[in-house]
C-alpha positions as CSV (number, residue, x, y, z in Angstrom):
1,X,84.3,20.1,19.8
2,X,85.3,16.5,20.4
3,X,86.1,17.4,24.1
4,X,82.5,18.7,24.5
5,X,81.1,15.5,23.0
6,X,83.2,13.3,25.3
7,X,82.3,15.4,28.3
8,X,78.5,15.1,27.6
9,X,78.9,11.3,27.4
10,X,80.9,11.2,30.6
11,X,78.2,13.0,32.6
12,X,75.5,10.7,31.2
13,X,77.6,7.7,32.3
14,X,77.9,8.8,35.9
15,X,76.5,6.1,38.2
16,X,74.1,8.5,40.0
17,X,73.0,10.4,36.9
18,X,69.2,11.1,37.1
19,X,68.7,13.1,33.9
20,X,69.5,16.7,33.0
21,X,68.0,18.9,30.3
22,X,70.0,21.1,27.9
23,X,70.3,24.1,30.2
24,X,71.3,22.0,33.2
25,X,73.9,20.0,31.2
26,X,75.4,23.2,29.9
27,X,75.7,24.6,33.5
28,X,77.3,21.3,34.7
29,X,79.8,21.5,31.9
30,X,80.6,25.2,32.9
31,X,80.6,26.2,29.3
32,X,81.5,29.7,28.2
33,X,79.5,31.7,25.6
34,X,81.8,30.6,22.7
35,X,81.3,26.9,23.5
36,X,77.5,26.9,23.8
37,X,76.9,26.7,20.0
38,X,79.3,23.7,19.7
39,X,77.5,22.2,22.7
40,X,74.1,22.4,21.0
41,X,75.6,21.0,17.8
42,X,77.2,18.0,19.5
43,X,74.1,17.3,21.5
44,X,72.0,17.2,18.4
45,X,74.5,15.0,16.6
46,X,74.6,12.5,19.5
47,X,70.8,12.4,19.5
48,X,70.6,11.9,15.7
49,X,73.2,9.1,15.9
50,X,71.1,7.3,18.6
51,X,73.8,7.5,21.1
52,X,71.7,9.6,23.5
53,X,67.9,10.0,23.8
54,X,65.8,13.0,24.9
55,X,63.1,11.9,27.3
56,X,60.3,13.7,29.2
57,X,61.0,17.4,30.2
58,X,63.9,17.5,27.8
59,X,66.1,15.2,29.9
60,X,69.0,13.4,28.1
61,X,70.1,9.8,28.7
62,X,72.8,7.6,27.3
63,X,71.2,5.1,25.0
64,X,73.3,2.3,26.4
65,X,75.8,-0.2,24.9
66,X,74.9,-3.4,23.0
67,X,74.9,-5.3,26.3
68,X,72.6,-2.9,28.1
69,X,70.7,-0.9,25.5
70,X,67.9,1.6,26.3
71,X,64.7,1.0,24.4
72,X,61.5,3.0,24.0
73,X,58.1,1.3,24.3
74,X,55.1,0.6,26.6
75,X,55.0,-1.0,30.0
76,X,52.1,-3.0,31.4
77,X,51.8,-4.1,35.0
78,X,50.2,-7.3,36.3
79,X,48.0,-7.4,39.4
80,X,51.1,-8.7,41.3
81,X,53.1,-5.6,40.5
82,X,55.5,-7.1,38.0
83,X,55.9,-5.2,34.7
84,X,56.2,-6.3,31.1
85,X,57.8,-3.9,28.7
86,X,57.0,-4.1,25.0
87,X,59.6,-2.2,22.9
88,X,58.3,-0.2,19.9
89,X,59.5,-2.3,17.0
90,X,59.0,0.6,14.6
91,X,60.8,3.3,16.6
92,X,63.8,4.6,14.6
93,X,66.1,4.8,17.7
94,X,65.2,1.3,18.7
95,X,65.9,0.1,15.1
96,X,69.3,1.9,15.1
97,X,70.6,-0.2,17.9
98,X,72.8,-3.2,17.0
99,X,70.6,-5.7,18.7
100,X,67.9,-8.2,17.6
101,X,64.6,-6.6,18.6
102,X,62.9,-9.9,18.0
103,X,64.7,-11.3,21.0
104,X,63.4,-8.6,23.3
105,X,59.8,-8.3,22.3
106,X,58.9,-8.7,26.0
107,X,61.2,-7.5,28.8
108,X,60.5,-8.4,32.4
109,X,60.5,-5.5,34.8
110,X,60.7,-6.6,38.5
111,X,58.4,-4.6,40.8
112,X,61.5,-2.9,42.4
113,X,62.6,-1.7,39.0
114,X,59.3,-0.1,37.8
115,X,60.2,3.3,39.0
116,X,57.2,5.7,38.9
117,X,55.7,4.3,35.8
118,X,52.0,3.6,35.6
119,X,50.3,0.8,33.7
120,X,50.3,1.6,29.9
121,X,52.9,4.4,30.1
122,X,55.4,5.0,27.2
123,X,58.8,4.7,28.9
124,X,62.4,4.1,28.3
125,X,63.8,0.8,29.7
126,X,67.4,-0.3,30.1
127,X,68.1,-4.1,29.7
128,X,70.1,-5.3,32.7
129,X,70.2,-9.0,32.0
130,X,69.6,-11.1,28.9
131,X,67.5,-14.3,29.0
132,X,68.7,-15.8,32.3
133,X,66.9,-17.4,35.2
134,X,65.3,-14.9,37.5
135,X,63.5,-14.8,40.8
136,X,60.5,-12.7,41.7
137,X,58.5,-12.3,44.8
138,X,55.0,-13.7,44.9
139,X,51.9,-11.9,46.0
140,X,51.0,-8.3,45.2
141,X,53.8,-5.8,45.5
142,X,53.5,-2.1,46.1
143,X,56.3,-0.1,44.8
144,X,58.1,1.6,47.7
145,X,56.6,-0.9,50.1
146,X,59.9,-1.0,52.1
147,X,60.2,2.8,52.6
148,X,57.3,4.9,51.5
149,X,54.4,3.3,53.3
150,X,52.5,5.0,56.0
151,X,49.4,2.9,56.6
152,X,47.8,-0.5,56.2
153,X,48.9,-4.0,55.5
154,X,52.3,-5.0,56.8
155,X,52.2,-8.6,55.6
156,X,55.2,-9.9,53.5
157,X,54.4,-12.2,50.6
158,X,56.0,-15.6,50.3
159,X,58.6,-15.9,47.6
160,X,57.8,-18.0,44.5
161,X,60.0,-19.0,41.6
162,X,59.5,-17.3,38.2
163,X,61.8,-18.1,35.3
164,X,61.8,-17.7,31.6
165,X,64.0,-16.5,28.8
166,X,62.7,-12.9,28.6
167,X,65.4,-10.2,29.2
168,X,65.2,-8.3,32.5
169,X,65.2,-4.5,32.6
170,X,64.5,-1.4,34.6
171,X,62.5,1.8,33.9
172,X,64.8,4.7,33.1
173,X,62.2,7.5,32.4
174,X,58.6,8.3,31.6
175,X,58.1,9.5,28.1
176,X,54.3,9.8,28.1
177,X,51.6,8.9,30.6
178,X,48.9,6.7,29.2
179,X,46.3,8.1,31.6
180,X,46.5,11.0,34.0
181,X,44.0,9.6,36.4
182,X,44.4,7.1,39.2
183,X,41.2,5.8,40.9
184,X,40.7,5.1,44.5
185,X,39.2,6.3,47.8
186,X,39.6,9.8,49.4
187,X,40.0,10.1,53.1
188,X,39.9,13.2,55.4
189,X,41.5,13.2,58.8
190,X,41.1,16.7,60.3
191,X,42.9,19.1,58.0
192,X,44.9,16.3,56.4
193,X,43.6,14.5,53.4
194,X,45.0,11.4,51.6
195,X,44.1,9.0,48.9
196,X,44.3,5.2,48.7
197,X,44.5,3.8,45.1
198,X,42.6,0.7,43.9
199,X,45.8,-0.4,42.1
200,X,47.6,-2.4,44.7
201,X,50.9,-2.1,42.7
202,X,51.1,1.6,43.6
203,X,52.2,3.1,46.9
204,X,49.6,2.6,49.5
205,X,48.6,6.2,49.9
206,X,49.0,9.6,48.2
207,X,49.0,13.0,49.8
208,X,46.2,15.3,48.5
209,X,47.8,18.7,48.3
210,X,44.8,20.8,47.3
211,X,41.4,21.3,48.9
212,X,38.6,19.1,47.5
213,X,34.8,18.9,47.9
214,X,35.1,15.2,48.1
215,X,33.8,13.5,51.3
216,X,35.9,11.0,53.3
217,X,35.2,7.5,51.9
218,X,34.1,8.6,48.5
219,X,35.6,7.2,45.3
220,X,37.6,9.8,43.3
221,X,39.9,10.1,40.4
222,X,43.2,11.9,41.1
223,X,46.0,13.3,39.0
224,X,49.5,12.8,40.2
225,X,51.2,16.2,40.6
226,X,54.6,15.0,41.9
227,X,56.1,11.6,42.2
228,X,59.8,11.3,41.4
229,X,60.8,8.2,43.3
230,X,59.0,4.9,44.1
231,X,60.2,5.4,47.7
232,X,58.4,8.7,48.3
233,X,54.7,9.4,48.9
234,X,53.1,10.7,45.6
235,X,51.4,14.1,45.7
236,X,48.1,14.4,43.9
237,X,45.0,16.5,43.4
238,X,41.4,15.3,43.1
239,X,40.1,15.8,39.6
240,X,36.8,14.0,39.7
241,X,34.4,12.8,42.4
242,X,32.9,9.5,41.3
243,X,30.6,8.9,44.2
244,X,30.1,6.5,47.1
245,X,31.2,2.8,46.9
246,X,28.2,0.7,46.1
247,X,26.3,3.5,44.2
248,X,24.8,2.2,40.9
249,X,27.4,2.3,38.2
250,X,30.3,3.5,40.3
251,X,32.2,0.2,39.7
252,X,32.0,0.7,35.9
253,X,32.8,4.4,36.2
254,X,35.9,3.5,38.1
255,X,37.0,1.2,35.2
256,X,36.4,4.0,32.7
257,X,38.6,6.5,34.5
258,X,41.2,4.0,35.4
259,X,41.7,3.3,31.7
260,X,41.5,6.9,30.6
261,X,38.4,6.4,28.5
262,X,36.4,9.6,27.8
263,X,32.6,9.4,28.4
264,X,31.3,12.8,27.6
265,X,31.7,14.5,24.2
266,X,33.1,18.1,24.2
267,X,30.4,20.8,23.5
268,X,31.8,21.5,19.9
269,X,31.7,17.9,19.0
270,X,28.1,17.5,20.2
271,X,27.1,20.7,18.4
272,X,28.6,19.4,15.2
273,X,26.7,16.1,15.6
274,X,23.4,17.9,16.3
275,X,23.9,20.0,13.2
276,X,23.9,17.0,10.9
277,X,20.7,17.1,8.7
278,X,18.2,14.4,9.5
279,X,17.1,14.3,5.9
280,X,19.1,13.3,2.8
281,X,19.6,15.9,0.0
282,X,18.0,14.9,-3.3
283,X,21.2,15.7,-5.2
284,X,23.0,13.2,-3.0
285,X,20.4,10.6,-3.6
286,X,20.6,11.1,-7.4
287,X,24.3,10.5,-7.6
288,X,24.2,7.2,-5.6
289,X,23.2,3.7,-6.6
290,X,19.6,3.3,-5.4
291,X,19.0,0.0,-3.6
292,X,15.9,1.1,-1.8
293,X,13.5,-1.2,-3.7
294,X,15.8,-4.2,-3.2
295,X,15.5,-6.8,-0.4
296,X,18.2,-5.8,2.1
297,X,18.3,-6.9,5.8
298,X,20.5,-6.4,8.9
299,X,21.3,-9.2,11.4
300,X,22.8,-8.0,14.7
301,X,22.6,-8.7,18.4
302,X,19.2,-8.2,19.9
303,X,20.3,-5.3,22.1
304,X,22.3,-3.5,19.4
305,X,21.8,0.1,18.6
306,X,24.5,0.8,16.0
307,X,23.9,-1.2,12.8
308,X,27.0,-1.0,10.7
309,X,26.2,-3.5,8.0
310,X,23.4,-4.8,5.8
311,X,23.4,-7.6,3.2
312,X,21.6,-8.7,0.1
313,X,22.1,-12.1,-1.6
314,X,20.9,-13.4,-4.9
315,X,21.8,-15.9,-7.7
316,X,22.7,-14.4,-11.0
317,X,21.4,-15.8,-14.3
318,X,24.9,-17.2,-15.1
319,X,24.8,-19.4,-11.9
320,X,27.1,-17.2,-9.9
321,X,26.3,-15.6,-6.5
322,X,25.9,-11.9,-6.1
323,X,26.6,-10.7,-2.6
324,X,26.1,-7.1,-1.7
325,X,27.5,-5.8,1.6
326,X,26.3,-2.3,2.6
327,X,28.3,-0.5,5.2
328,X,27.2,2.7,7.0
329,X,28.6,5.7,5.1
330,X,30.1,7.5,8.2
331,X,32.6,9.3,5.9
332,X,29.7,11.3,4.4
333,X,29.0,12.9,7.8
334,X,32.4,12.9,9.5
335,X,34.9,15.0,7.5
336,X,38.7,15.0,8.0
337,X,39.9,17.6,10.5
338,X,36.4,18.4,11.9
339,X,35.7,18.3,15.6
340,X,33.8,15.1,15.1
341,X,36.7,13.5,13.3
342,X,39.3,14.6,15.8
343,X,37.2,13.2,18.7
344,X,36.6,9.9,16.8
345,X,40.3,9.6,16.1
346,X,41.2,10.3,19.8
347,X,38.7,7.6,21.0
348,X,39.8,5.2,18.3
349,X,36.8,2.9,18.8
350,X,33.7,2.3,20.9
351,X,33.9,0.6,24.2
352,X,31.4,-2.0,25.3
353,X,31.2,-2.4,29.1
354,X,29.0,-4.7,31.0
355,X,26.4,-2.0,31.7
356,X,26.9,0.6,29.0
357,X,28.4,1.5,25.6
358,X,30.8,4.4,25.3
359,X,30.5,5.2,21.6
360,X,33.2,6.6,19.3
361,X,30.6,8.9,17.7
362,X,27.9,10.9,19.4
363,X,24.6,8.9,19.7
364,X,22.8,11.2,17.2
365,X,25.1,9.6,14.6
366,X,26.0,6.2,16.0
367,X,22.4,5.3,16.9
368,X,20.6,7.3,14.3
369,X,21.8,8.9,11.1
370,X,24.7,6.5,10.4
371,X,22.9,3.4,11.8
372,X,21.3,1.2,9.1
373,X,18.0,1.0,10.9
374,X,15.0,-0.8,9.3
375,X,12.4,1.2,7.5
376,X,14.3,4.4,6.8
377,X,16.6,5.6,4.1
378,X,20.3,5.4,4.9
379,X,23.6,6.1,3.0
380,X,26.1,3.3,2.5
381,X,29.4,2.3,1.0
382,X,28.4,-0.7,-1.1
383,X,30.7,-3.7,-2.0
384,X,29.1,-6.0,-4.6
385,X,31.0,-9.3,-5.0
386,X,30.4,-11.9,-7.7
387,X,31.2,-15.4,-6.4
388,X,31.5,-18.6,-8.4
389,X,29.3,-21.7,-7.6
390,X,32.4,-23.1,-5.9
391,X,33.0,-20.1,-3.7
392,X,35.7,-18.2,-5.5
393,X,35.6,-14.4,-5.5
394,X,35.6,-13.4,-9.2
395,X,35.3,-9.7,-9.0
396,X,34.2,-6.9,-6.7
397,X,32.9,-3.3,-7.3
398,X,32.4,-0.5,-4.9
399,X,30.0,2.4,-5.0
400,X,28.2,5.0,-2.8
401,X,24.6,3.8,-2.4
402,X,21.3,4.5,-0.6
403,X,19.3,1.7,1.0
404,X,16.0,1.1,2.8
405,X,16.4,-2.0,5.0
406,X,13.4,-4.2,4.9
407,X,14.1,-6.1,8.1
408,X,16.1,-5.5,11.3
409,X,16.7,-9.1,12.6
410,X,18.5,-10.4,15.6
411,X,20.8,-13.4,15.4
412,X,18.1,-15.5,17.2
413,X,15.4,-14.5,14.7
414,X,17.7,-15.3,11.7
415,X,18.6,-18.7,13.3
416,X,14.9,-19.6,13.5
417,X,14.6,-18.9,9.8
418,X,17.6,-21.0,9.0
419,X,16.2,-23.9,11.0
420,X,12.7,-23.7,9.4
421,X,10.9,-23.0,6.2
422,X,8.9,-19.9,6.6
423,X,8.1,-19.6,2.9
424,X,8.7,-15.8,3.1
425,X,11.0,-13.9,0.8
426,X,13.2,-12.9,3.6
427,X,13.5,-16.4,4.9
428,X,14.4,-17.7,1.5
429,X,17.2,-15.1,1.2
430,X,18.5,-15.9,4.7
431,X,18.7,-19.6,3.8
432,X,20.4,-18.7,0.5
433,X,22.8,-16.5,2.4
434,X,23.8,-19.4,4.7
435,X,24.3,-21.7,1.7
436,X,26.8,-19.2,0.3
437,X,28.4,-18.4,3.7
438,X,28.9,-22.1,4.6
439,X,30.7,-22.6,1.3
440,X,32.9,-19.6,1.9
441,X,33.6,-20.8,5.5
442,X,34.6,-24.3,4.3
443,X,36.9,-22.9,1.7
444,X,38.5,-20.6,4.2
445,X,39.5,-23.4,6.5
446,X,40.7,-25.5,3.7
447,X,43.0,-22.7,2.8
448,X,44.5,-22.7,6.3
449,X,42.4,-20.3,8.4
450,X,42.4,-21.0,12.2
451,X,39.2,-21.6,14.0
452,X,39.7,-19.5,17.1
453,X,36.0,-18.5,17.8
454,X,34.9,-18.5,21.4
455,X,31.4,-18.7,22.8
456,X,30.6,-15.4,24.4
457,X,29.8,-15.3,28.1
458,X,28.0,-12.2,29.2
459,X,26.6,-11.2,32.7
460,X,23.0,-10.0,32.6
461,X,22.3,-7.1,35.0
462,X,19.2,-5.7,36.5
463,X,18.3,-2.0,36.5
464,X,20.6,-1.4,39.5
465,X,23.6,-3.1,37.9
466,X,23.3,-6.2,40.0
467,X,24.2,-9.5,38.1
468,X,21.2,-11.8,37.9
469,X,22.2,-14.4,35.3
470,X,24.9,-15.6,33.0
471,X,24.2,-15.7,29.3
472,X,26.3,-17.9,27.0
473,X,25.8,-17.2,23.3
474,X,27.0,-19.9,20.9
475,X,28.6,-19.0,17.6
476,X,25.9,-20.5,15.5
477,X,25.0,-20.3,11.8
478,X,23.5,-16.8,11.9
479,X,26.6,-15.4,13.5
480,X,28.9,-17.3,11.0
481,X,26.8,-16.1,8.1
482,X,27.5,-12.4,8.8
483,X,31.1,-13.1,9.8
484,X,31.9,-14.8,6.5
485,X,30.4,-11.9,4.5
486,X,32.2,-9.3,6.4
487,X,35.6,-11.1,6.2
488,X,35.2,-11.4,2.4
489,X,34.2,-7.7,2.1
490,X,37.3,-6.7,4.2
491,X,39.5,-8.8,2.0
492,X,38.1,-7.4,-1.2
493,X,38.6,-3.9,0.0
494,X,42.2,-4.5,1.0
495,X,42.9,-6.2,-2.3
496,X,41.6,-3.2,-4.2
497,X,43.5,-0.6,-2.1
498,X,46.7,-2.6,-2.2
499,X,46.4,-3.2,-6.0
500,X,45.9,0.5,-6.6
501,X,48.8,1.4,-4.2
502,X,46.4,3.7,-2.2
503,X,47.6,4.7,1.3
504,X,45.3,3.4,4.1
505,X,45.2,1.4,7.4
506,X,45.5,-2.4,7.2
507,X,44.6,-5.0,9.8
508,X,47.8,-6.8,10.6
509,X,48.4,-10.1,12.3
510,X,52.1,-11.2,11.9
511,X,53.4,-14.7,12.0
512,X,54.1,-16.1,15.5
513,X,57.5,-16.7,17.1
514,X,58.6,-20.4,16.9
515,X,59.7,-20.3,20.5
516,X,56.2,-19.2,21.7
517,X,54.6,-22.0,19.7
518,X,57.0,-24.5,21.2
519,X,56.0,-23.4,24.7
520,X,52.3,-23.8,23.8
521,X,53.0,-27.2,22.4
522,X,54.2,-28.3,25.9
523,X,51.1,-26.8,27.4
524,X,48.9,-28.8,25.0
525,X,50.8,-32.0,25.9
526,X,49.9,-31.5,29.6
527,X,46.3,-31.3,28.5
528,X,46.6,-34.6,26.7
529,X,47.0,-33.4,23.1
530,X,49.7,-34.3,20.6
531,X,50.4,-31.1,18.7
532,X,53.2,-31.9,16.3
533,X,55.1,-29.1,14.7
534,X,53.1,-26.0,15.3
535,X,55.1,-23.9,12.9
536,X,53.2,-25.9,10.3
537,X,49.7,-24.4,10.0
538,X,48.2,-27.8,9.2
539,X,49.4,-29.1,12.6
540,X,47.7,-26.2,14.4
541,X,44.5,-26.9,12.6
542,X,44.8,-30.6,13.5
543,X,45.3,-29.7,17.2
544,X,42.2,-27.4,17.1
545,X,40.2,-30.2,15.5
546,X,41.3,-32.6,18.2
547,X,40.2,-30.2,21.0
548,X,36.9,-29.3,19.4
549,X,33.9,-30.3,21.6
550,X,36.1,-31.3,24.5
551,X,36.2,-29.6,27.9
552,X,39.8,-28.5,27.1
553,X,38.8,-26.7,23.9
554,X,38.6,-23.3,25.6
555,X,42.0,-23.8,27.3
556,X,43.6,-24.9,24.0
557,X,42.3,-22.0,22.1
558,X,43.2,-19.5,24.8
559,X,46.7,-20.9,25.1
560,X,47.2,-20.7,21.3
561,X,45.9,-17.1,21.2
562,X,48.4,-16.2,23.9
563,X,51.3,-17.7,21.9
564,X,50.3,-15.7,18.8
565,X,51.2,-12.1,18.2
566,X,48.6,-9.5,18.9
567,X,46.7,-8.1,15.9
568,X,47.2,-4.4,15.2
569,X,46.8,-1.7,12.7
570,X,49.4,-0.3,10.3
571,X,50.0,1.2,6.9
572,X,51.7,-1.8,5.4
573,X,49.7,-4.8,4.1
574,X,51.5,-7.5,6.0
575,X,48.6,-9.9,6.0
576,X,46.6,-11.7,8.7
577,X,48.1,-14.9,10.1
578,X,45.0,-16.2,11.9
579,X,42.8,-15.7,8.9
580,X,45.6,-16.8,6.5
581,X,44.8,-13.8,4.3
582,X,47.5,-11.8,2.5
583,X,45.2,-8.8,1.9
584,X,43.1,-7.7,4.9
585,X,41.8,-4.5,6.3
586,X,38.7,-3.4,8.4
587,X,36.0,-1.9,6.2
588,X,32.8,-3.1,7.8
589,X,32.4,-1.2,11.1
590,X,33.1,2.6,10.7
591,X,30.5,3.5,13.4
592,X,32.6,1.9,16.1
593,X,36.2,1.8,14.6
594,X,38.2,4.7,13.3
595,X,40.3,2.3,11.2
596,X,37.3,1.6,9.0
597,X,36.6,5.3,8.6
598,X,40.1,5.8,7.2
599,X,39.6,2.9,4.8
600,X,36.3,4.4,3.6
601,X,38.1,7.7,2.8
602,X,40.9,5.8,1.0
603,X,38.3,4.0,-1.0
604,X,36.4,7.1,-2.3
605,X,38.6,7.7,-5.4
606,X,38.0,4.1,-6.6
607,X,34.2,4.1,-6.4
608,X,32.1,3.8,-9.5
609,X,30.4,7.0,-8.6
610,X,32.9,9.1,-6.5
611,X,31.7,12.3,-4.7
612,X,32.7,15.6,-6.1
613,X,34.9,16.3,-3.1
614,X,37.2,13.4,-2.4
615,X,38.9,13.2,1.0
616,X,42.7,13.4,0.7
617,X,45.0,10.4,1.3
618,X,46.9,10.8,4.5
619,X,50.7,11.0,4.4
620,X,52.7,7.9,5.4
621,X,53.9,9.4,8.7
622,X,50.4,10.3,9.6
623,X,49.1,6.8,8.8
624,X,51.9,5.4,11.1
625,X,50.7,7.6,14.0
626,X,47.1,6.7,13.5
627,X,47.9,2.9,13.3
628,X,49.9,3.0,16.5
629,X,47.3,5.1,18.3
630,X,44.2,3.1,17.4
631,X,46.1,-0.1,18.1
632,X,46.6,1.2,21.7
633,X,43.0,2.4,22.0
634,X,41.8,-1.0,20.9
635,X,43.9,-2.7,23.6
636,X,42.7,-0.2,26.2
637,X,39.0,-0.8,25.4
638,X,39.5,-4.5,25.4
639,X,41.1,-4.3,28.9
640,X,38.3,-2.2,30.2
641,X,35.6,-4.5,28.6
642,X,37.3,-7.6,30.1
643,X,37.6,-6.0,33.5
644,X,34.0,-5.0,33.6
645,X,32.7,-8.4,32.7
646,X,35.1,-10.1,35.1
647,X,34.0,-7.8,37.9
648,X,30.3,-8.5,37.3
649,X,31.1,-12.2,37.0
650,X,32.8,-12.1,40.5
651,X,29.8,-10.3,41.9
652,X,27.5,-13.0,40.5
653,X,29.7,-15.8,42.0
654,X,29.8,-14.0,45.3
655,X,26.0,-14.0,45.4
656,X,26.2,-17.7,44.6
657,X,28.1,-18.2,47.9
658,X,25.1,-16.7,49.8
659,X,22.6,-19.2,48.5
660,X,21.4,-22.1,50.6
661,X,22.0,-24.4,47.7
662,X,24.9,-23.0,45.7
663,X,25.1,-24.0,42.1
664,X,27.4,-26.8,40.9
665,X,29.9,-25.9,38.1
666,X,31.4,-28.4,35.7
667,X,35.2,-27.6,35.8
668,X,38.4,-28.8,34.2
669,X,41.8,-28.7,35.9
670,X,44.2,-26.4,34.0
671,X,47.2,-26.2,36.4
672,X,48.5,-27.9,39.5
673,X,50.7,-26.2,42.1
674,X,51.7,-26.9,45.7
675,X,48.9,-24.6,47.0
676,X,46.3,-26.5,45.1
677,X,44.8,-26.7,41.6
678,X,43.6,-24.1,39.2
679,X,40.3,-24.9,37.5
680,X,38.1,-23.3,34.9
681,X,34.3,-23.5,35.2
682,X,33.4,-24.5,31.6
683,X,30.0,-22.9,31.2
684,X,31.0,-19.5,32.5
685,X,34.6,-19.6,31.3
686,X,35.9,-18.4,34.7
687,X,39.1,-19.5,36.4
688,X,39.6,-20.1,40.1
689,X,41.7,-21.9,42.7
690,X,40.9,-25.0,44.7
691,X,43.2,-25.0,47.7
692,X,44.5,-28.3,49.1
693,X,42.3,-28.0,52.2
694,X,39.2,-28.0,50.0
695,X,40.2,-31.3,48.3
696,X,38.1,-34.4,49.0
697,X,39.1,-36.3,52.2
698,X,42.3,-38.2,51.8
699,X,46.1,-38.2,52.1
700,X,47.2,-36.1,49.2
701,X,50.7,-36.2,47.8
702,X,51.8,-33.5,45.2
703,X,54.2,-34.5,42.5
704,X,55.8,-31.3,41.1
705,X,57.3,-33.1,38.1
706,X,54.1,-34.8,36.9
707,X,52.0,-31.8,38.1
708,X,49.4,-33.9,39.8
709,X,48.1,-34.9,43.2
710,X,47.8,-38.6,44.3
711,X,45.6,-39.8,47.2
712,X,47.4,-42.4,49.4
713,X,44.5,-42.9,51.7
714,X,43.6,-46.3,50.3
715,X,39.9,-46.0,51.2
716,X,37.6,-47.6,48.7
717,X,35.5,-45.2,46.6
718,X,37.7,-42.2,47.3
719,X,39.2,-40.0,44.6
720,X,42.6,-41.4,43.6
721,X,44.2,-38.6,41.8
722,X,43.8,-35.0,40.5
723,X,45.7,-33.9,37.4
724,X,45.6,-31.4,34.6
725,X,42.7,-32.0,32.1
726,X,40.6,-33.9,34.7
727,X,36.9,-33.0,35.0
728,X,35.4,-32.2,38.3
729,X,32.3,-30.7,40.0
730,X,32.8,-27.7,42.2
731,X,31.0,-25.0,44.2
732,X,32.2,-21.5,44.7
733,X,33.9,-21.3,48.2
734,X,35.0,-17.7,48.4
735,X,35.1,-14.6,46.3
736,X,37.5,-11.7,47.1
737,X,36.4,-9.0,44.7
738,X,39.1,-6.5,45.8
739,X,41.9,-9.0,45.3
740,X,40.2,-10.4,42.2
741,X,40.4,-14.0,43.5
742,X,37.9,-16.8,43.3
743,X,38.2,-20.0,45.4
744,X,36.3,-23.1,44.4
745,X,35.9,-26.3,46.4
746,X,35.1,-29.9,45.5
747,X,31.5,-30.9,45.9
748,X,32.8,-33.8,48.1
749,X,33.9,-33.4,51.7
750,X,37.1,-31.5,52.6
751,X,40.5,-33.1,53.0
752,X,41.9,-34.6,56.3
753,X,45.5,-33.9,55.5
754,X,48.0,-33.6,52.6
755,X,51.6,-34.0,52.0
756,X,54.0,-32.3,49.5
757,X,57.0,-33.7,47.7
């Protein structure tokens, strides 16, 4: 038995081992019938012990020693082709290793070591080196560029230095594809057809192995059929014909398929949604708290269709505040295990692209029966909170309710009421609401919450999807009002569920790593800010206060966010670092987030008027799966949303270059390199490069240590230096949409010459 165990390990240790399944391992060992039972036993024991792992297609791999362990997790690729691997910190096999997982939260994967992984895949990665200096090649890298390329660009990128303390690893195997589709262009040459992907980190062309109705030059989504080595040409089949480049909406559709986001609902899901009654049963009305005669309003974006929340505010006779937060009762319509529920769980959340919304629930529910529209009866989960005159939450009660919203208001309309005295009952309540919300907000920051709000920049499109304007919405009082009420309702819900030990999904934001905060502290210093000890929450608050209202505010907030851990979902109430709340979950948006729907179901048994049929609490293992899944769908949607806005922003800036009088943008320098300076256009929150040859005229010397340029021209009136944090005026010089690059140039004349040190 021991000999079989040792033989298995020896095979898996072979230098050229590429993975064998159980049958092939047995054949390689040349086992007789009597030994096969022992072989299966030993294989199972090795796997349980974490010495070996079973990957895709049942292939077995050695887990690796303490110096070169093999971990399971997700890989993400940058536009330049370099990968970053994020180990699953909850995986049992990862936890069984005798290593500190905290030290390898991020593992760098060079472009030559990415194997055949695609962005977002679940993979196994072996650590090759621990936290040492590393070199990587600059420019965009196609895997297999040296051997597998047939057509196109032969340029070699210039090397650049990259170094950090992240471990370096290589992809061993693919466990699960994040998305089966790759988007690009289909070409036909006689009887031969091939495909060129949009993703420049992939091989330059794929062979299409099955006939397709696509026409040469059309955008398509293909599925990889065979690709076993980065140095071979992938084989694929066309799954979807998207249309011609330039067609209305093709750019957004490409983003949708690239991120694996479903657009259409399956027939059974649509049928279930259509079968939902458009009237409310009288027995259902009778068992609920009836708020239909009370003053209740909604405040949402002007173009919103799904209204999750409504509020009512009043002062009690004892001087306390009474705040009622009503949330759409999606759990009444979407039952566990139904086709609607399974689809909502798969999607995880709604996705908001520049030109469309891809809802989690079919529109008949998201825009109609679940949406708290004005002037119609709607079912809600109601959280009534009693708050002291000083802003302390005294108690909260939850119930099923029915409302009839008296007003559907936009943020702009609510802001007008806050800034004036309309004398109307609604206006009085809105002003009372802000009085309460401003007190809650002040208390929240006194207790240590971080102010990380960003103004939202959105590209306005015409009916053909062409960008025509940039809209920047400030986070004013009407936004803050709703935000504070929703935060408090989320906290009250989490506190109840945690106190009653009821299984649910919590919103988690763990404490940051001290090393990441130290790196950010150095970044803040280059922008001219003294940060102090950022492991102390008060020092972070002080830094944010210093930056408030400056041109560097966005850069400081963005840098801080990058140094913090990513918020996620999980079954354990680990608290929320950014909000400084020990108890927190998502309760207020069940139309667009599956996490909130789970919370509503967990809440049912604690209502003052629970329904006759209470949804069962999910088992711990199932909550684990859901938390991990919806954390991933949230990240996928965020990536697609950001990409769609950035694409439309680049289109807008490209159109600016075509104007006789291009607009001038106020910018701040955020980084200096030998090639030039990186700036951010403040009003549109967009980064770009100003190359040295687009500097004002002068004799420019670059100091790599001080990260600044100095002009040694000596001419009077000329710009003397360019450094991080400096404010400048710039035009857009060039936009390369395919390469996702924006070049700015100084409004002043171009440089004569420059020198580097």
